[in-house]
C-alpha positions in Angstrom: 117.7 128.5 75.5 115.3 129.1 72.6 112.5 127.1 74.3 111.6 130.2 76.4 110.1 131.8 73.3 107.8 128.8 72.5 104.1 129.3 72.3 103.3 126.3 74.4 99.5 126.5 73.8 100.1 126.4 70.0 102.7 123.6 70.3 100.3 121.5 72.4 97.7 121.7 69.7 100.2 120.3 67.1 101.7 117.5 69.3 101.5 114.1 67.8 101.3 111.4 70.6 102.0 107.7 70.1 100.3 105.8 73.0 101.4 102.3 72.0 103.6 100.2 74.3 107.3 99.6 73.6 108.3 95.9 73.6 111.4 94.4 72.0 112.3 97.6 70.3 108.9 98.0 68.6 105.8 100.2 69.3 103.0 97.7 69.7 99.3 97.7 70.7 98.1 95.7 73.6 97.6 92.1 72.6 93.9 92.3 73.1 93.7 95.6 71.2 92.3 97.6 74.1 93.3 101.1 75.0 92.6 103.6 77.8 92.1 107.3 77.3 94.7 109.7 78.7 93.2 113.1 79.6 95.0 116.4 80.6 94.2 117.9 84.0 94.8 121.3 82.6 91.4 121.4 80.8 90.1 117.9 80.6 91.1 117.5 77.0 91.8 114.0 75.6 95.5 113.6 74.8 95.8 110.1 73.4 94.5 106.5 73.5 97.2 104.5 75.3 97.8 100.7 75.0 96.0 99.0 77.9 98.8 96.5 78.8 97.7 93.4 80.8 99.2 90.2 82.0 99.8 88.9 78.4 101.7 92.0 77.5 103.7 91.9 80.7 104.6 88.2 80.1 105.9 89.1 76.6 107.9 92.0 77.9 109.4 89.9 80.7 110.3 87.1 78.2 111.9 89.7 75.9 113.9 91.3 78.8 115.0 87.9 80.0 116.3 86.9 76.5 118.1 90.2 76.2 119.8 89.6 79.6 120.7 86.0 78.8 122.3 86.7 75.5 124.2 89.6 77.1 123.5 92.1 74.3 123.7 94.9 76.9 125.4 93.4 80.0 128.1 91.9 77.8 129.1 95.2 76.3 132.3 96.8 77.5 131.8 99.3 80.3 133.0 102.0 77.9 130.4 101.1 75.3 127.5 101.0 77.8 128.7 104.4 79.2 128.7 105.9 75.7 125.2 104.7 75.0 123.9 106.1 78.3 125.5 109.5 77.6 124.0 109.5 74.1 120.6 108.7 75.8 121.1 111.7 78.1 122.0 113.9 75.1 118.9 112.9 73.2 116.7 113.7 76.2 118.1 117.2 76.2 117.7 117.4 72.4 114.0 116.6 72.9 113.7 118.7 76.1 110.8 120.9 74.9 108.8 117.9 73.6 109.3 115.9 76.8 108.5 118.9 79.0 105.2 119.5 77.1 104.2 115.8 77.4 104.9 116.0 81.2 102.9 119.2 81.7 99.9 118.1 79.6 99.9 114.7 81.2 100.0 115.6 84.9 99.5 119.4 85.2 102.8 120.8 86.5 103.9 124.2 85.2 105.8 124.0 81.9 108.7 126.1 83.4 109.2 123.3 86.0 108.9 120.5 83.5 111.5 122.2 81.2 114.1 123.4 83.6 113.8 120.9 86.4 112.2 117.6 85.5 113.5 116.9 82.0 116.9 118.5 82.7 117.3 116.5 85.9 116.2 113.3 84.1 119.0 113.8 81.5 121.5 114.5 84.3 120.5 111.3 86.0 121.1 109.2 82.8 124.4 110.9 82.2 125.7 110.6 85.8 125.0 106.9 86.0 126.3 106.4 82.5 129.6 108.1 83.5 129.8 106.0 86.6 129.8 102.7 84.7 133.5 102.5 84.0 134.6 104.2 87.2 133.4 101.6 89.8 135.9 99.0 90.8 135.5 95.5 92.3 137.4 94.4 95.4 140.1 92.0 96.6 139.6 90.9 100.2 142.5 90.9 102.6 142.6 87.2 103.1 145.4 84.8 104.0 148.6 84.5 101.8 147.6 81.5 99.8 144.0 82.5 99.0 142.5 85.1 96.7 139.0 86.3 97.4 137.4 88.5 94.7 134.3 90.5 95.4 132.5 91.5 92.2 129.2 93.2 91.3 126.9 91.6 88.8 123.6 92.7 87.4 120.6 91.2 89.2 118.8 90.4 85.9 115.4 91.5 84.9 114.2 94.7 86.7 110.6 95.9 86.8 110.3 99.6 87.5 106.9 100.9 88.6 106.9 104.7 88.8 104.4 107.4 89.9 102.5 110.2 88.2 103.9 113.2 90.1 107.4 113.3 88.6 106.9 110.8 85.7 110.1 111.2 83.6 112.4 112.0 86.6 111.2 109.0 88.7 111.5 106.8 85.6 115.2 107.9 85.2 115.9 107.5 88.9 115.0 103.8 88.4 116.2 102.9 84.9 119.5 104.8 84.9 121.2 102.8 87.7 119.4 99.6 86.6 120.8 100.0 83.0 124.2 101.2 84.2 124.5 97.9 86.2 123.8 95.9 83.1 120.2 94.8 83.7 117.2 94.5 81.4 114.2 96.7 82.4 110.5 96.7 82.1 109.2 100.2 82.9 105.5 100.6 83.9 104.5 104.3 84.2 101.4 105.4 86.0 98.2 105.2 84.0 97.8 108.8 84.9 101.0 110.0 83.2 102.4 107.4 80.7 103.3 109.7 77.8 106.9 110.8 78.7 107.9 107.3 79.6 106.9 105.9 76.3 108.8 108.6 74.5 111.8 107.9 76.7 111.8 104.3 75.4 112.0 105.6 71.8 115.0 107.7 72.7 116.8 104.8 74.4 116.7 102.9 71.1 118.0 105.9 69.2 120.8 106.1 71.7 121.9 102.6 70.8 120.5 100.7 73.8 119.7 97.3 72.2 116.2 96.1 71.5 114.5 94.4 74.5 116.8 95.9 77.1 114.3 98.7 77.9 110.6 97.9 77.5 107.7 100.2 78.4 104.2 98.8 79.3 101.6 101.4 80.2 98.6 100.1 82.1 96.9 100.0 85.5 98.2 98.7 88.7 96.0 95.6 89.1 96.4 94.6 85.4 100.0 95.4 84.7 101.7 96.2 88.0 100.5 93.1 89.8 101.6 90.7 87.1 105.1 92.3 87.3 105.2 92.0 91.0 104.1 88.4 90.9 106.1 87.3 87.9 108.5 84.4 88.6 111.0 85.7 86.1 111.4 89.2 87.4 114.4 89.4 89.7 113.9 92.9 91.2 111.0 95.3 91.4 111.6 99.0 92.1 108.5 101.0 93.0 107.7 104.6 93.9 104.2 105.4 95.1 101.9 105.1 98.1 102.7 103.2 101.2 99.5 101.2 100.8 100.6 99.9 97.4 104.2 99.4 98.5 103.0 97.0 101.2 101.1 95.0 98.7 104.2 94.8 96.4 106.3 93.6 99.3 103.8 90.8 99.9 103.6 89.8 96.2 107.4 89.7 96.0 107.4 87.2 98.8 104.5 85.2 97.5 106.2 84.8 94.1 110.0 84.2 93.8 111.2 86.3 96.7 112.3 89.0 94.2 114.0 92.0 95.6 111.4 94.7 96.3 112.6 98.3 96.7 109.8 100.7 97.6 110.1 104.5 98.0 106.9 105.5 99.6 105.0 108.3 101.2 105.8 111.0 103.7 104.5 113.5 106.2 107.6 115.6 106.6 108.0 118.0 109.6 109.5 121.4 108.9 110.6 122.7 112.3 110.9 126.5 112.8 112.8 127.8 115.8 112.6 131.4 117.0 116.2 132.1 116.3 116.0 131.3 112.6 116.2 133.7 109.7 112.4 134.2 109.5 112.2 135.6 106.0 114.3 132.7 104.5 112.3 130.1 106.5 109.0 131.6 105.3 109.9 131.7 101.7 111.3 128.2 101.7 108.4 126.7 103.6 105.8 128.2 101.2 107.8 127.3 98.0 108.4 123.7 99.2 104.9 122.8 100.2 103.2 124.3 97.1 105.8 123.2 94.6 104.4 120.7 92.2 100.9 121.4 93.6 102.0 119.8 96.8 102.1 116.4 95.0 105.5 115.4 96.4 106.2 112.6 98.8 108.8 114.7 100.7 106.6 117.9 100.8 107.0 119.6 104.2 103.3 119.4 105.0 103.7 119.7 108.8 105.0 123.1 109.7 106.1 123.1 113.4 106.6 126.7 114.6 107.9 127.8 118.0 105.1 129.6 119.9 106.9 132.8 120.5 107.2 133.6 116.7 104.2 131.8 115.4 101.8 134.7 114.8 104.5 136.8 113.1 105.6 133.8 111.0 102.1 133.1 109.8 101.5 136.7 108.9 104.5 136.7 106.7 103.7 133.3 105.3 100.2 134.4 104.1 101.7 137.3 102.1 103.5 134.8 99.9 100.3 132.9 98.8 99.3 135.2 95.9 102.4 134.0 94.0 101.1 130.4 94.3 97.6 130.8 93.0 96.9 128.2 90.4 97.2 129.1 86.7 97.3 127.4 83.3 100.4 125.2 83.4 101.2 126.1 79.8 101.8 129.8 80.8 105.5 130.3 81.7 104.5 132.6 84.6 102.5 129.9 86.4 104.1 128.7 89.6 101.3 126.2 90.7 99.4 124.1 88.1 96.7 121.6 88.1 96.0 118.6 90.3 96.6 115.4 88.3 93.0 114.3 88.0 89.5 114.7 89.3 89.9 111.7 91.7 93.0 113.2 93.4 91.3 116.7 93.6 88.3 115.2 95.3 90.5 113.3 97.8 92.3 116.6 98.7 89.0 118.4 99.2 87.9 115.6 101.5 91.0 116.1 103.6 90.4 119.8 103.8 86.8 119.1 105.0 88.1 116.7 107.6 90.5 119.5 108.9 87.5 121.8 109.4 85.5 119.0 111.0 88.2 118.2 113.5 88.6 121.8 114.6 91.6 123.2 112.6 91.4 126.8 111.6 91.4 127.5 107.9 93.6 130.5 107.2 93.6 130.4 103.4 92.4 128.5 100.4 90.7 125.2 100.7 88.5 125.4 97.6 88.5 124.4 94.0 89.3 127.2 91.6 89.3 127.7 87.8 86.5 125.1 87.5 85.2 126.6 84.2 88.4 125.6 82.5 87.5 121.9 82.8 90.7 121.4 84.7 91.4 120.4 88.3 92.8 123.2 90.5 92.9 123.9 94.3 94.0 127.1 95.9 97.0 127.0 98.3 95.6 125.9 101.6 96.8 126.7 105.1 95.5 125.4 108.4 96.3 126.7 111.9 95.6 125.1 115.3 96.4 121.7 114.0 97.2 118.8 116.4 99.2 115.8 115.3 96.3 113.4 115.7 94.2 115.2 113.1 93.9 113.4 109.7 95.4 116.4 107.9 98.5 116.1 110.1 98.7 112.3 110.3 97.9 111.2 106.7 99.6 112.0 103.4 97.3 114.3 101.4 99.5 114.8 98.3 98.1 118.2 97.6 98.7 122.0 98.4 97.7 121.7 102.1 99.9 123.0 104.9 99.2 122.2 108.6 100.7 124.5 111.2 101.5 122.9 114.6 102.8 124.9 117.6 105.6 123.7 120.0 107.4 125.2 123.0 110.6 123.2 123.5 113.1 121.2 121.5 111.9 118.0 123.1 108.3 118.7 122.1 109.3 119.5 118.6 111.2 116.2 118.2 108.4 114.3 119.8 105.8 115.8 117.4 108.1 115.4 114.4 108.7 111.7 115.1 105.1 110.9 115.9 104.4 109.5 112.5 104.6 106.2 110.7 106.6 107.9 108.0 110.3 109.0 107.9 111.2 110.5 104.5 112.4 114.0 105.2 112.6 116.7 107.9 113.9 120.2 108.3 115.3 122.3 111.1 115.5 126.1 111.0 117.9 127.6 113.6 121.1 129.6 114.0 122.2 127.3 116.9 124.7 124.9 115.3 124.7 122.5 118.3 120.9 122.3 118.3 120.9 121.7 114.5 123.3 118.7 114.8 121.7 117.2 117.9 118.2 117.4 116.5 119.2 116.1 113.1 120.4 113.0 114.9 117.2 112.7 116.9 114.9 113.0 113.9 113.8 109.6 112.3 114.1 110.6 108.7 116.2 109.6 105.7 116.9 113.2 104.8 117.3 116.2 107.2 117.7 119.7 105.9 119.2 122.5 108.0 118.1 126.0 107.2 116.8 124.9 103.8 114.4 122.5 102.3 114.4 120.1 99.3 118.1 120.6 98.4 118.9 118.2 95.6 121.8 116.6 93.9 122.3 113.3 92.1 125.3 112.6 94.3 123.3 112.1 97.4 120.8 109.3 98.2 117.0 109.8 98.4 114.8 107.7 100.6 113.4 107.3 104.1 112.9 105.4 107.3 109.9 103.3 108.5 106.9 103.3 106.2 108.5 105.7 103.9 110.1 102.7 102.3 113.5 101.0 101.8 116.5 101.3 99.6 117.7 104.6 98.1 117.4 106.3 94.8 120.2 108.5 93.4 123.9 108.4 94.2 126.1 105.3 93.9 124.0 103.7 96.7 121.3 103.2 94.1 123.4 100.6 92.4 123.1 98.4 95.5 119.5 97.8 94.5 120.3 96.5 91.0 123.4 94.4 91.6 124.4 91.1 93.3 127.6 90.8 95.2 129.6 87.7 94.3 132.6 86.3 96.3 135.0 84.1 94.3 137.6 82.1 96.2 140.8 81.0 94.6 143.3 78.8 96.4 146.9 79.6 95.5 149.6 77.0 95.4 152.6 77.8 97.7 
């Protein structure tokens, strides 16, 4: 791939960014003319002025999306035609892979190598996979009595609002819009105000792919001014959200207070990573370090609680610490960087407060815990490891969303499960053991939507992503995602003898 030879620093200087919203197939300013500045966490540089969408802009986008749904300019196309448009959309994302990856890295600080090979590539795959599924999903005929015919059909829910986070901007956007569009819905996408740029460009590419005007609209803005109007709107049929548990609860309330719209919320996590003495220690160490510090720890399913059996804990920690030099933060535009910048100053300060709370509550800081590269003007924190953590400490109980690992000791299987499940979350968990029976039995005992055995963060579009409890409801990815964006209709026909 020729992109590996790109001078990303030079390309960043030449990048031309359009920060206007996309409504009814046109790039437009906010109706009141206001903008907000988008800054890069890499060095604090201003990237663009972005349309500051508010209720008036949301109302226009919803009206446009409703009109597009009502006249069936998208839903009324044949499955084959919709599939072909979605596949073209995926092809265009790949054709603009370098541009989209650069926007992603500049906007939220992740390493360019990850943006290019993982985020944008996976986004394209998501669009293609759901596009290919369109003409391969059949409806049903129920096994009713001889003189009746009962058809069970799927229909698009209508107008979908997708509110996506800043940690995986383009990928999370595609996890929402791909199944929603595949089902025949119209969509309003609201990216995070911290990372709106790739979503706006994604809207342009959808139009180039032949997705009709008004079917996909992008309204950048803040939660209170654009997200709340979407959640409260009486003409939005479904809202799909990924973000914090705190905001997800508010969205559920607003959905009920308005038109009882469907509200699907993929929320936070505090995932346990359970290490037994009989595991392959080298593999477990490498995976544990890579998974917690990937994306600067800004992942909802990050294995931030490392539960280690007492008999191997000291040796495990010793090996773990030898991996940390590889994850020291660097400039995300350098292809050798493995851990980039924290998304903004506010998030960095919040992470540092959690680190201080760990010290205050008596945990032992083994590594990191400080801001680094401050002279760059960017926001960087060294990989941080705490030992002697108990499950009631804030660093073990609350989602930090940063490069902070808490080590907790256990002695028995029962204790490990008890500690792992002692959380309001339930997104992911992992078990490292060579005992097959133990792996199966503990996987059943763990209250989590995803359980990894002798691995972490395995990923494929064919399997669902989501969690239990306060980690949310519904599932992204796989055919199960279509359940969120479709209605089931039963049609009865009485047959004459």
